[in-house]
C-alpha positions as CSV (number, residue, x, y, z in Angstrom):
1,M,-24.7,-10.8,-0.9
2,T,-23.7,-10.4,2.8
3,T,-20.0,-9.8,3.3
4,V,-18.3,-11.5,6.3
5,L,-15.0,-11.0,8.2
6,V,-14.0,-14.0,10.3
7,V,-12.0,-13.3,13.4
8,D,-10.4,-16.2,15.4
9,D,-6.9,-16.6,16.7
10,E,-6.8,-20.3,15.8
11,P,-6.0,-20.9,12.1
12,I,-7.8,-24.3,12.1
13,A,-10.9,-22.8,13.6
14,R,-10.9,-20.0,11.1
15,R,-10.5,-22.3,8.1
16,R,-13.4,-24.5,9.4
17,L,-15.6,-21.5,9.8
18,I,-14.7,-20.2,6.3
19,R,-15.5,-23.6,4.8
20,M,-18.9,-23.6,6.4
21,L,-19.6,-20.1,5.3
22,R,-18.6,-20.8,1.7
23,R,-21.4,-23.4,1.5
24,L,-23.9,-20.6,2.0
25,E,-24.9,-18.8,-1.2
26,S,-26.1,-15.7,0.8
27,V,-22.6,-14.8,2.2
28,L,-19.2,-13.9,0.9
29,V,-16.1,-14.2,3.1
30,V,-14.0,-11.1,2.4
31,G,-11.3,-11.5,5.0
32,E,-9.9,-13.0,8.2
33,A,-8.1,-11.8,11.3
34,A,-6.3,-13.3,14.3
35,D,-6.2,-10.6,17.0
36,V,-7.9,-7.4,18.2
37,K,-5.6,-5.0,16.2
38,Q,-5.9,-7.0,13.0
39,A,-9.6,-7.4,13.4
40,V,-10.1,-3.6,13.9
41,A,-7.9,-2.8,10.9
42,E,-9.6,-5.3,8.6
43,A,-13.0,-4.2,9.6
44,E,-12.2,-0.6,8.9
45,R,-10.6,-1.5,5.6
46,L,-13.1,-4.0,4.3
47,K,-16.3,-2.6,5.9
48,P,-18.0,-6.0,6.1
49,D,-21.7,-6.4,6.8
50,L,-21.0,-9.0,9.5
51,L,-18.2,-9.9,11.9
52,L,-18.0,-13.6,13.0
53,L,-16.0,-12.7,16.1
54,D,-14.3,-15.0,18.5
55,I,-14.5,-13.6,22.1
56,Q,-11.1,-14.9,23.3
57,I,-8.5,-13.4,21.0
58,P,-5.0,-11.8,21.6
59,G,-4.8,-8.1,22.3
60,G,-7.9,-8.0,24.5
61,D,-11.1,-9.8,23.5
62,G,-14.0,-9.6,21.0
63,F,-15.6,-6.9,23.1
64,S,-12.5,-4.8,22.7
65,V,-12.9,-4.9,18.9
66,L,-16.4,-3.5,19.3
67,E,-15.3,-0.8,21.6
68,R,-12.6,0.3,19.1
69,L,-14.9,0.2,16.1
70,G,-17.6,2.1,17.9
71,A,-20.6,3.3,15.9
72,S,-19.0,1.9,12.6
73,A,-19.2,-1.7,13.9
74,P,-21.1,-4.1,11.6
75,Q,-23.5,-6.7,12.8
76,I,-21.9,-9.2,15.1
77,I,-22.1,-13.0,15.7
78,F,-19.9,-14.0,18.6
79,V,-18.1,-17.3,18.6
80,T,-17.2,-18.7,22.1
81,A,-16.1,-21.8,23.8
82,Y,-17.9,-20.7,26.9
83,D,-21.7,-20.3,27.1
84,Q,-21.4,-17.9,30.0
85,H,-20.3,-15.2,27.5
86,A,-23.7,-15.3,25.9
87,L,-25.3,-12.8,28.3
88,R,-22.6,-10.2,27.7
89,A,-22.8,-10.8,24.0
90,F,-26.4,-9.7,23.9
91,E,-25.7,-6.8,26.2
92,V,-23.6,-5.3,23.4
93,E,-26.4,-6.0,21.0
94,A,-24.8,-8.9,19.1
95,V,-27.3,-10.4,16.7
96,D,-26.5,-13.9,17.9
97,Y,-23.8,-16.2,19.2
98,V,-22.6,-19.7,18.5
99,T,-20.5,-22.0,20.7
100,K,-17.5,-24.0,19.8
101,P,-17.3,-26.5,18.3
102,V,-19.5,-24.7,15.8
103,D,-22.4,-26.7,14.5
104,P,-23.1,-25.9,10.8
105,V,-26.9,-25.9,11.3
106,R,-26.7,-23.5,14.3
107,L,-24.3,-21.3,12.3
108,T,-26.7,-21.1,9.4
109,K,-29.5,-20.0,11.6
110,A,-27.3,-17.3,13.2
111,I,-26.3,-16.1,9.7
112,E,-30.0,-15.9,8.7
113,R,-30.8,-13.8,11.7
114,A,-27.8,-11.6,10.9
115,I,-29.0,-11.0,7.3
116,L,-32.4,-9.9,8.6
117,A,-30.8,-7.6,11.1
118,I,-28.5,-6.1,8.4
119,A,-31.5,-5.5,6.1
120,A,-33.4,-3.8,9.0
121,R,-30.5,-1.6,9.8
122,A,-30.1,-0.6,6.2
123,S,-33.8,0.3,6.0
124,S,-33.6,2.3,9.2
125,C,-30.6,4.2,7.9
126,K,-32.4,5.0,4.6
127,V,-35.4,6.3,6.5
128,E,-33.1,8.4,8.7
129,E,-31.2,9.7,5.7
130,L,-34.5,10.5,3.8
131,T,-35.9,12.3,6.9
132,T,-32.7,14.4,7.2
133,T,-32.8,15.2,3.5
134,V,-36.4,16.3,3.7
135,H,-35.8,18.4,6.8
136,S,-32.8,20.0,5.0
137,L,-34.8,20.8,1.9
138,R,-37.6,22.3,4.0
139,E,-35.2,24.5,5.8
140,T,-33.6,25.6,2.5
141,L,-37.0,26.3,1.0
142,A,-38.1,28.3,4.1
143,E,-35.0,30.5,3.6
144,V,-35.8,31.2,-0.1
145,T,-38.0,34.2,-0.7
146,I,-40.3,33.4,-3.7
147,P,-41.4,36.6,-5.5
148,N,-45.0,37.1,-6.3
149,P,-45.6,35.9,-9.8
150,A,-46.4,38.7,-12.2
151,L,-46.8,39.6,-15.9
152,W,-45.0,42.6,-17.5
153,I,-47.0,44.6,-20.0
154,R,-45.7,47.4,-22.2
155,H,-47.3,50.6,-21.1
156,R,-46.6,53.9,-22.7
157,S,-42.8,54.4,-22.5
158,G,-42.1,51.6,-20.0
159,L,-43.4,48.3,-18.5
160,L,-46.4,47.8,-16.2
161,R,-46.2,45.0,-13.6
162,V,-49.5,43.1,-13.2
163,E,-49.7,40.7,-10.3
164,I,-51.1,37.4,-11.3
165,E,-53.1,37.3,-8.1
166,D,-54.9,40.5,-9.2
167,I,-56.2,38.9,-12.4
168,I,-59.8,37.8,-12.2
169,Y,-60.3,36.6,-15.7
170,A,-59.0,37.1,-19.3
171,R,-60.8,37.4,-22.6
172,A,-59.4,37.1,-26.1
173,E,-59.3,40.4,-28.0
174,R,-58.1,39.8,-31.6
175,D,-54.3,39.5,-31.3
176,Y,-54.3,40.5,-27.6
177,V,-55.9,39.3,-24.4
178,Q,-57.9,41.6,-22.1
179,L,-56.8,41.1,-18.5
180,H,-59.6,42.0,-16.1
181,L,-58.1,43.0,-12.8
182,T,-59.7,43.9,-9.6
183,E,-59.6,47.6,-10.5
184,K,-58.8,47.9,-14.2
185,V,-58.4,46.2,-17.6
186,C,-55.1,45.8,-19.4
187,L,-54.2,44.5,-22.9
188,Y,-51.7,41.7,-22.9
189,P,-49.8,41.2,-26.2
190,E,-50.1,37.4,-26.5
191,N,-52.7,34.9,-27.6
192,M,-54.9,33.0,-25.2
193,A,-53.0,29.7,-25.6
194,A,-49.7,31.3,-24.5
195,L,-51.4,33.1,-21.6
196,E,-53.1,29.9,-20.4
197,T,-49.7,28.2,-20.3
198,K,-48.4,30.9,-18.0
199,L,-51.4,31.2,-15.7
200,A,-52.5,27.5,-15.4
201,P,-50.0,26.8,-12.6
202,Y,-51.6,29.6,-10.6
203,G,-55.2,28.2,-10.6
204,F,-56.6,29.5,-13.8
205,V,-58.8,27.4,-16.0
206,R,-60.1,27.7,-19.6
207,I,-63.9,27.9,-19.6
208,H,-64.3,29.0,-23.3
209,R,-61.9,29.1,-26.3
210,S,-61.8,32.9,-25.6
211,T,-62.0,33.0,-21.8
212,L,-59.7,32.1,-19.0
213,V,-60.8,32.5,-15.4
214,S,-59.2,32.4,-11.9
215,L,-60.8,29.6,-9.9
216,K,-60.7,31.6,-6.7
217,A,-62.7,34.4,-8.4
218,I,-65.7,32.1,-9.1
219,Q,-68.6,33.0,-6.7
220,K,-71.5,31.0,-8.1
221,I,-72.3,28.4,-10.7
222,Q,-75.7,28.2,-12.4
223,R,-77.1,26.0,-15.1
224,G,-79.3,27.5,-17.7
225,V,-82.4,26.0,-19.4
226,D,-80.2,25.0,-22.3
227,G,-78.0,23.1,-19.9
228,R,-75.0,25.5,-20.1
229,L,-73.1,26.5,-17.1
230,T,-72.8,30.2,-16.1
231,L,-70.2,31.4,-13.7
232,Q,-70.7,34.5,-11.5
233,I,-67.3,36.2,-10.9
234,S,-66.2,38.2,-7.9
235,D,-66.6,41.5,-9.8
236,G,-70.2,40.7,-10.7
237,T,-69.5,39.5,-14.3
238,R,-71.3,36.5,-15.6
239,L,-69.3,34.2,-17.9
240,T,-70.7,31.3,-20.0
241,V,-68.8,28.0,-20.0
242,G,-68.3,26.5,-23.4
243,R,-69.8,23.0,-23.9
244,T,-66.4,21.5,-24.6
245,Y,-65.0,23.0,-21.4
246,A,-67.9,22.1,-19.0
247,S,-66.5,18.7,-17.9
248,G,-63.1,20.3,-17.2
249,I,-64.6,23.0,-15.0
250,R,-66.7,20.5,-13.1
251,N,-63.7,18.3,-12.4
252,R,-61.6,21.3,-11.2
253,L,-64.5,22.5,-8.9
254,S,-65.6,19.0,-7.9
255,V,-69.2,19.7,-8.9
């Protein structure tokens, strides 16, 4: 529903405009004003979508109302007894104008144009707000230092930090998991399912019920005579892909 404020210094003219507007299901008259001061005050208070604004009103003119409202001005349809005001009306980006005596059909067309303009303005504002929000979020994220993800493993009397990016693959070892790193092997005190949950977001994929591998560590894929896939890893290790995991690894590697 489009809200409308009617501004005209003649009470009879205002009542006639309001009667015509009330016949339209798409608009709601929320107020009326008789001069510049009252029009500005009511526009700021009611925040209508549309001003039906007489050009010749006490306290200045319709253009004075726009000047005082500034950027907060709603969409405008000017009402004038003089057609020569039309050019200036469009110079201030009025959506339309109607001449007195106002014809109901002409008024309806002007209202329809205004509704489209209001919708376009709302869409533009939403896009602008979204763009601003995205820009703000990007700036915020750029300022945040994200630590390198790591696992902490008990080692002797303390804890050993293992960078996830250093893990090439992992193999189940009873109640532990062997973490094969670029330069060493560590035992991680959790089962394979728990480790997979932690490493999956960082590009690790299950290739066997007992093996988890980093996608970036895979150097070559080969198919054996039995149809099974074998992966060659960056440290030279060859790992066999379990049959139930083959389709998953193909999808992840797009092969």
